[in-house]
KOLTOR-341804 format. One record per residue (C-alpha): x, y, z. Coordinates in nm, 2 decimals, m for minus. Example, Ala and Ser with C-alpha at 12.3 -4.5 7.8 and 13.67 -1.06 7.14 Angstrom:
// residues 2
+--------+--------+--------+
:      x :      y :      z :
+--------+--------+--------+
:   1.23 :  m0.45 :   0.78 :
:   1.37 :  m0.11 :   0.71 :
+--------+--------+--------+
This chain:
// residues 315
+--------+--------+--------+
:      x :      y :      z :
+--------+--------+--------+
:  m8.48 :  m3.86 :   4.73 :
:  m8.11 :  m3.77 :   4.75 :
:  m7.94 :  m3.58 :   4.47 :
:  m7.68 :  m3.78 :   4.28 :
:  m7.41 :  m3.56 :   4.14 :
:  m7.16 :  m3.65 :   3.87 :
:  m6.86 :  m3.45 :   3.97 :
:  m6.69 :  m3.51 :   3.64 :
:  m6.98 :  m3.37 :   3.43 :
:  m6.99 :  m3.04 :   3.26 :
:  m7.27 :  m2.94 :   3.49 :
:  m7.07 :  m2.99 :   3.81 :
:  m7.02 :  m2.61 :   3.86 :
:  m7.38 :  m2.52 :   3.80 :
:  m7.59 :  m2.73 :   4.02 :
:  m7.40 :  m2.95 :   4.27 :
:  m7.26 :  m2.86 :   4.60 :
:  m6.89 :  m2.86 :   4.61 :
:  m6.75 :  m3.13 :   4.84 :
:  m6.44 :  m3.04 :   5.04 :
:  m6.25 :  m3.37 :   4.98 :
:  m6.29 :  m3.68 :   4.76 :
:  m6.35 :  m3.88 :   5.08 :
:  m6.69 :  m3.72 :   5.11 :
:  m6.81 :  m3.84 :   4.76 :
:  m7.02 :  m4.15 :   4.72 :
:  m6.74 :  m4.38 :   4.60 :
:  m6.44 :  m4.22 :   4.77 :
:  m6.11 :  m4.12 :   4.62 :
:  m5.92 :  m4.25 :   4.32 :
:  m5.57 :  m4.39 :   4.39 :
:  m5.42 :  m4.05 :   4.36 :
:  m5.59 :  m3.96 :   4.69 :
:  m5.75 :  m3.65 :   4.54 :
:  m5.98 :  m3.73 :   4.25 :
:  m6.33 :  m3.88 :   4.33 :
:  m6.42 :  m4.22 :   4.19 :
:  m6.75 :  m4.24 :   4.00 :
:  m6.81 :  m4.60 :   4.10 :
:  m6.68 :  m4.90 :   4.29 :
:  m6.34 :  m5.04 :   4.20 :
:  m6.21 :  m4.69 :   4.12 :
:  m6.45 :  m4.65 :   3.83 :
:  m6.35 :  m4.38 :   3.59 :
:  m6.02 :  m4.31 :   3.76 :
:  m5.79 :  m4.26 :   3.46 :
:  m5.43 :  m4.17 :   3.54 :
:  m5.40 :  m3.80 :   3.56 :
:  m5.09 :  m3.68 :   3.37 :
:  m5.12 :  m3.32 :   3.47 :
:  m5.27 :  m3.35 :   3.82 :
:  m5.57 :  m3.18 :   3.97 :
:  m5.72 :  m2.84 :   3.92 :
:  m5.71 :  m2.61 :   4.22 :
:  m6.05 :  m2.74 :   4.34 :
:  m5.87 :  m3.07 :   4.42 :
:  m6.13 :  m3.27 :   4.23 :
:  m6.11 :  m3.21 :   3.85 :
:  m5.81 :  m3.33 :   3.66 :
:  m5.62 :  m3.07 :   3.46 :
:  m5.60 :  m3.14 :   3.09 :
:  m5.26 :  m2.97 :   3.04 :
:  m4.98 :  m2.79 :   3.23 :
:  m5.05 :  m2.47 :   3.42 :
:  m5.40 :  m2.60 :   3.52 :
:  m5.51 :  m2.62 :   3.16 :
:  m5.88 :  m2.71 :   3.13 :
:  m5.97 :  m2.59 :   3.48 :
:  m6.23 :  m2.34 :   3.37 :
:  m6.49 :  m2.39 :   3.64 :
:  m6.64 :  m2.05 :   3.73 :
:  m6.67 :  m1.94 :   4.09 :
:  m6.30 :  m1.91 :   4.17 :
:  m6.18 :  m1.61 :   4.36 :
:  m5.99 :  m1.46 :   4.06 :
:  m6.28 :  m1.49 :   3.82 :
:  m6.45 :  m1.20 :   3.99 :
:  m6.16 :  m0.96 :   3.92 :
:  m6.17 :  m0.70 :   3.64 :
:  m5.91 :  m0.89 :   3.43 :
:  m6.01 :  m1.25 :   3.53 :
:  m5.77 :  m1.53 :   3.61 :
:  m5.42 :  m1.63 :   3.50 :
:  m5.38 :  m1.96 :   3.34 :
:  m5.36 :  m2.14 :   3.67 :
:  m5.72 :  m2.03 :   3.74 :
:  m5.61 :  m1.92 :   4.08 :
:  m5.39 :  m1.61 :   4.04 :
:  m5.56 :  m1.28 :   3.98 :
:  m5.45 :  m1.11 :   3.66 :
:  m5.35 :  m0.74 :   3.68 :
:  m5.42 :  m0.65 :   3.32 :
:  m5.57 :  m0.76 :   2.98 :
:  m5.23 :  m0.91 :   2.87 :
:  m5.19 :  m1.13 :   3.17 :
:  m4.99 :  m0.88 :   3.37 :
:  m4.90 :  m1.01 :   3.71 :
:  m4.94 :  m1.38 :   3.62 :
:  m4.57 :  m1.42 :   3.64 :
:  m4.56 :  m1.34 :   4.01 :
:  m4.61 :  m1.71 :   4.10 :
:  m4.31 :  m1.83 :   3.88 :
:  m3.99 :  m1.92 :   4.06 :
:  m3.81 :  m1.59 :   3.99 :
:  m4.11 :  m1.36 :   3.96 :
:  m4.18 :  m1.11 :   3.69 :
:  m3.96 :  m0.90 :   3.47 :
:  m4.00 :  m0.52 :   3.51 :
:  m4.27 :  m0.53 :   3.24 :
:  m4.49 :  m0.74 :   3.48 :
:  m4.56 :  m0.98 :   3.20 :
:  m4.25 :  m1.19 :   3.12 :
:  m4.13 :  m1.44 :   3.37 :
:  m3.77 :  m1.39 :   3.49 :
:  m3.54 :  m1.69 :   3.43 :
:  m3.31 :  m1.61 :   3.72 :
:  m3.26 :  m1.41 :   4.03 :
:  m3.10 :  m1.12 :   3.85 :
:  m3.37 :  m1.07 :   3.59 :
:  m3.21 :  m1.32 :   3.35 :
:  m3.43 :  m1.37 :   3.05 :
:  m3.58 :  m1.02 :   3.06 :
:  m3.49 :  m0.76 :   2.80 :
:  m3.15 :  m0.60 :   2.81 :
:  m3.30 :  m0.26 :   2.87 :
:  m3.39 :  m0.38 :   3.22 :
:  m3.03 :  m0.49 :   3.30 :
:  m2.80 :  m0.28 :   3.52 :
:  m2.58 :  m0.16 :   3.23 :
:  m2.84 :  m0.16 :   2.96 :
:  m2.81 :  m0.29 :   2.61 :
:  m2.52 :  m0.33 :   2.37 :
:  m2.54 :  m0.12 :   2.05 :
:  m2.73 :  m0.40 :   1.89 :
:  m3.02 :  m0.33 :   2.14 :
:  m3.05 :  m0.70 :   2.21 :
:  m2.75 :  m0.81 :   2.41 :
:  m2.70 :  m0.70 :   2.77 :
:  m2.38 :  m0.51 :   2.85 :
:  m2.18 :  m0.65 :   3.14 :
:  m2.03 :  m0.31 :   3.24 :
:  m2.04 :   0.06 :   3.16 :
:  m1.94 :   0.19 :   2.81 :
:  m2.07 :  m0.13 :   2.64 :
:  m1.83 :  m0.35 :   2.83 :
:  m1.86 :  m0.71 :   2.74 :
:  m2.05 :  m0.65 :   2.42 :
:  m1.78 :  m0.77 :   2.18 :
:  m1.73 :  m0.62 :   1.84 :
:  m2.01 :  m0.84 :   1.69 :
:  m2.26 :  m0.64 :   1.89 :
:  m2.11 :  m0.30 :   1.82 :
:  m2.27 :  m0.04 :   1.60 :
:  m2.02 :  m0.10 :   1.31 :
:  m1.92 :  m0.46 :   1.38 :
:  m1.56 :  m0.59 :   1.38 :
:  m1.23 :  m0.49 :   1.22 :
:  m1.08 :  m0.74 :   0.98 :
:  m0.93 :  m0.94 :   1.26 :
:  m1.28 :  m1.03 :   1.39 :
:  m1.19 :  m0.92 :   1.74 :
:  m1.13 :  m0.54 :   1.74 :
:  m1.44 :  m0.31 :   1.74 :
:  m1.46 :  m0.10 :   1.43 :
:  m1.49 :   0.27 :   1.51 :
:  m1.67 :   0.34 :   1.18 :
:  m1.84 :   0.17 :   0.88 :
:  m1.64 :  m0.02 :   0.63 :
:  m1.35 :  m0.07 :   0.87 :
:  m1.30 :   0.30 :   0.90 :
:  m1.06 :   0.38 :   1.18 :
:  m0.95 :   0.02 :   1.23 :
:  m0.58 :   0.00 :   1.34 :
:  m0.33 :  m0.12 :   1.08 :
:  m0.25 :  m0.44 :   1.27 :
:  m0.60 :  m0.57 :   1.23 :
:  m0.56 :  m0.60 :   0.85 :
:  m0.43 :  m0.90 :   0.66 :
:  m0.08 :  m0.76 :   0.59 :
:  m0.04 :  m0.56 :   0.92 :
:   0.14 :  m0.23 :   0.95 :
:   0.42 :  m0.05 :   0.77 :
:   0.74 :  m0.01 :   0.98 :
:   0.61 :   0.32 :   1.12 :
:   0.35 :   0.11 :   1.31 :
:   0.06 :   0.33 :   1.19 :
:   0.02 :   0.30 :   0.81 :
:  m0.15 :   0.00 :   0.67 :
:   0.06 :  m0.23 :   0.45 :
:  m0.10 :  m0.32 :   0.12 :
:   0.08 :  m0.65 :   0.07 :
:   0.36 :  m0.88 :   0.20 :
:   0.70 :  m0.74 :   0.28 :
:   0.56 :  m0.39 :   0.35 :
:   0.43 :  m0.35 :   0.00 :
:   0.28 :  m0.01 :  m0.06 :
:   0.44 :   0.15 :   0.24 :
:   0.68 :   0.39 :   0.07 :
:   0.99 :   0.51 :   0.24 :
:   0.81 :   0.79 :   0.42 :
:   0.62 :   0.52 :   0.62 :
:   0.93 :   0.31 :   0.70 :
:   1.09 :   0.31 :   1.04 :
:   1.38 :   0.54 :   0.95 :
:   1.22 :   0.74 :   0.67 :
:   1.37 :   0.81 :   0.33 :
:   1.72 :   0.84 :   0.19 :
:   1.81 :   1.17 :   0.02 :
:   1.66 :   1.05 :  m0.30 :
:   1.32 :   1.04 :  m0.13 :
:   1.26 :   0.70 :  m0.27 :
:   1.49 :   0.45 :  m0.10 :
:   1.41 :   0.35 :   0.27 :
:   1.69 :   0.44 :   0.51 :
:   1.84 :   0.14 :   0.69 :
:   1.91 :   0.32 :   1.02 :
:   1.85 :   0.63 :   1.23 :
:   2.16 :   0.79 :   1.09 :
:   2.02 :   0.77 :   0.74 :
:   2.25 :   0.48 :   0.65 :
:   2.18 :   0.49 :   0.28 :
:   2.38 :   0.36 :  m0.02 :
:   2.54 :   0.61 :  m0.25 :
:   2.29 :   0.51 :  m0.52 :
:   2.01 :   0.66 :  m0.29 :
:   2.20 :   0.98 :  m0.22 :
:   2.12 :   1.32 :  m0.37 :
:   2.42 :   1.32 :  m0.61 :
:   2.47 :   0.95 :  m0.65 :
:   2.79 :   0.75 :  m0.63 :
:   3.15 :   0.83 :  m0.70 :
:   3.31 :   0.63 :  m0.98 :
:   3.41 :   0.36 :  m0.73 :
:   3.04 :   0.28 :  m0.69 :
:   3.06 :   0.31 :  m0.31 :
:   3.15 :   0.66 :  m0.20 :
:   2.88 :   0.93 :  m0.19 :
:   2.94 :   1.22 :  m0.43 :
:   2.90 :   1.56 :  m0.26 :
:   2.79 :   1.74 :  m0.57 :
:   2.74 :   1.71 :  m0.94 :
:   3.02 :   1.59 :  m1.17 :
:   3.17 :   1.37 :  m0.90 :
:   3.23 :   1.66 :  m0.66 :
:   3.41 :   1.54 :  m0.35 :
:   3.53 :   1.21 :  m0.50 :
:   3.90 :   1.14 :  m0.44 :
:   3.94 :   0.89 :  m0.72 :
:   3.92 :   0.97 :  m1.08 :
:   3.63 :   0.83 :  m1.28 :
:   3.70 :   0.49 :  m1.41 :
:   3.64 :   0.45 :  m1.78 :
:   3.35 :   0.23 :  m1.88 :
:   3.57 :  m0.03 :  m2.02 :
:   3.77 :  m0.06 :  m1.70 :
:   3.44 :  m0.08 :  m1.49 :
:   3.33 :  m0.38 :  m1.69 :
:   3.65 :  m0.57 :  m1.62 :
:   3.61 :  m0.55 :  m1.25 :
:   3.51 :  m0.88 :  m1.08 :
:   3.16 :  m0.94 :  m0.93 :
:   3.17 :  m0.81 :  m0.57 :
:   2.87 :  m0.86 :  m0.34 :
:   3.02 :  m0.65 :  m0.06 :
:   3.02 :  m0.73 :   0.32 :
:   2.66 :  m0.64 :   0.40 :
:   2.38 :  m0.89 :   0.40 :
:   2.07 :  m0.70 :   0.29 :
:   2.06 :  m0.86 :  m0.06 :
:   1.89 :  m0.72 :  m0.37 :
:   1.93 :  m0.82 :  m0.74 :
:   2.18 :  m0.62 :  m0.94 :
:   2.35 :  m0.67 :  m1.28 :
:   2.72 :  m0.70 :  m1.36 :
:   2.92 :  m0.76 :  m1.68 :
:   3.06 :  m1.11 :  m1.68 :
:   3.39 :  m1.11 :  m1.87 :
:   3.39 :  m1.49 :  m1.89 :
:   3.04 :  m1.51 :  m2.03 :
:   3.07 :  m1.19 :  m2.24 :
:   2.74 :  m1.05 :  m2.13 :
:   2.53 :  m0.91 :  m1.84 :
:   2.43 :  m1.14 :  m1.56 :
:   2.23 :  m1.11 :  m1.24 :
:   2.39 :  m1.13 :  m0.90 :
:   2.30 :  m1.07 :  m0.53 :
:   2.44 :  m0.74 :  m0.40 :
:   2.46 :  m0.71 :  m0.02 :
:   2.37 :  m0.33 :  m0.02 :
:   2.71 :  m0.18 :   0.07 :
:   3.06 :  m0.14 :  m0.07 :
:   3.16 :  m0.36 :  m0.37 :
:   3.28 :  m0.20 :  m0.69 :
:   3.16 :  m0.02 :  m1.00 :
:   3.07 :  m0.33 :  m1.20 :
:   2.72 :  m0.31 :  m1.06 :
:   2.41 :  m0.19 :  m1.25 :
:   2.04 :  m0.15 :  m1.15 :
:   1.91 :  m0.30 :  m1.47 :
:   2.03 :  m0.52 :  m1.76 :
:   1.98 :  m0.23 :  m1.99 :
:   2.22 :  m0.01 :  m1.79 :
:   2.47 :  m0.29 :  m1.80 :
:   2.44 :  m0.34 :  m2.17 :
:   2.46 :   0.03 :  m2.24 :
:   2.79 :   0.06 :  m2.05 :
:   2.97 :  m0.27 :  m2.13 :
:   2.82 :  m0.41 :  m2.44 :
:   2.68 :  m0.14 :  m2.66 :
:   2.97 :   0.10 :  m2.57 :
:   3.22 :  m0.17 :  m2.67 :
:   3.04 :  m0.22 :  m2.99 :
:   3.08 :   0.15 :  m3.07 :
:   3.45 :   0.12 :  m3.01 :
:   3.46 :   0.32 :  m2.69 :
+--------+--------+--------+
């Protein structure tokens, strides 16, 4: 009596001889040309979604030859058994070497599969230029080239582009901050219009009063910003105390207050005060920063003290 073998049973690997092809089985091949039919009319030939196991007979139950656990394969006799394909010999307990049959082979750890010909997908420590400071991103050149400030040790400067040399924006250039640089190109401005810069940080430094920014390399400063202030004409720089060096005699306060408003020829405007004879009080006006006359005061209080209160005292 001949032995009838069910090549799809769980006992196939234990007692039945292994046919070489499905044509040699009793009912021939299924329509896939590989799997054996268990009866006439392609009996028990379900569509095989994942193809056959390496034996060419049993259908895999998942990708990578899942479900193909029949003993007796060549790799099963190795010290670490088979890879998931049940064909490749594993090189270690963690599946080392199983990546050798993938399209791009193994990463240097012999476990992960490379995703490209240049070890793409492997850890950055295996790349030619190593890791960025974040220890995750691969550098594209020496000295962390291509890392970008996001991956640097201290992140980005406020502009989101420049790499910060230290924590909390320490060492970031002034131009990376919201209000940019002072006119010296180095000091950080604390607000719009060079707020917080101070004359020592401006392009041409300070006037002799050490407060007013100079307007040019020749220390082009108004007399108000000079060491000894203005001559009585309100324009000429005094050379010493008590109007030393002034050619004109001091104008009496009452005469200064009668002078007309004079903006001067320059165009670097700032707000000053003058005594308005028509109005009879102190008013603001735009002073152009040079020349003009003595009817010009820094504050309303100065104007009132000279032209209103002095007049009231009968001076």
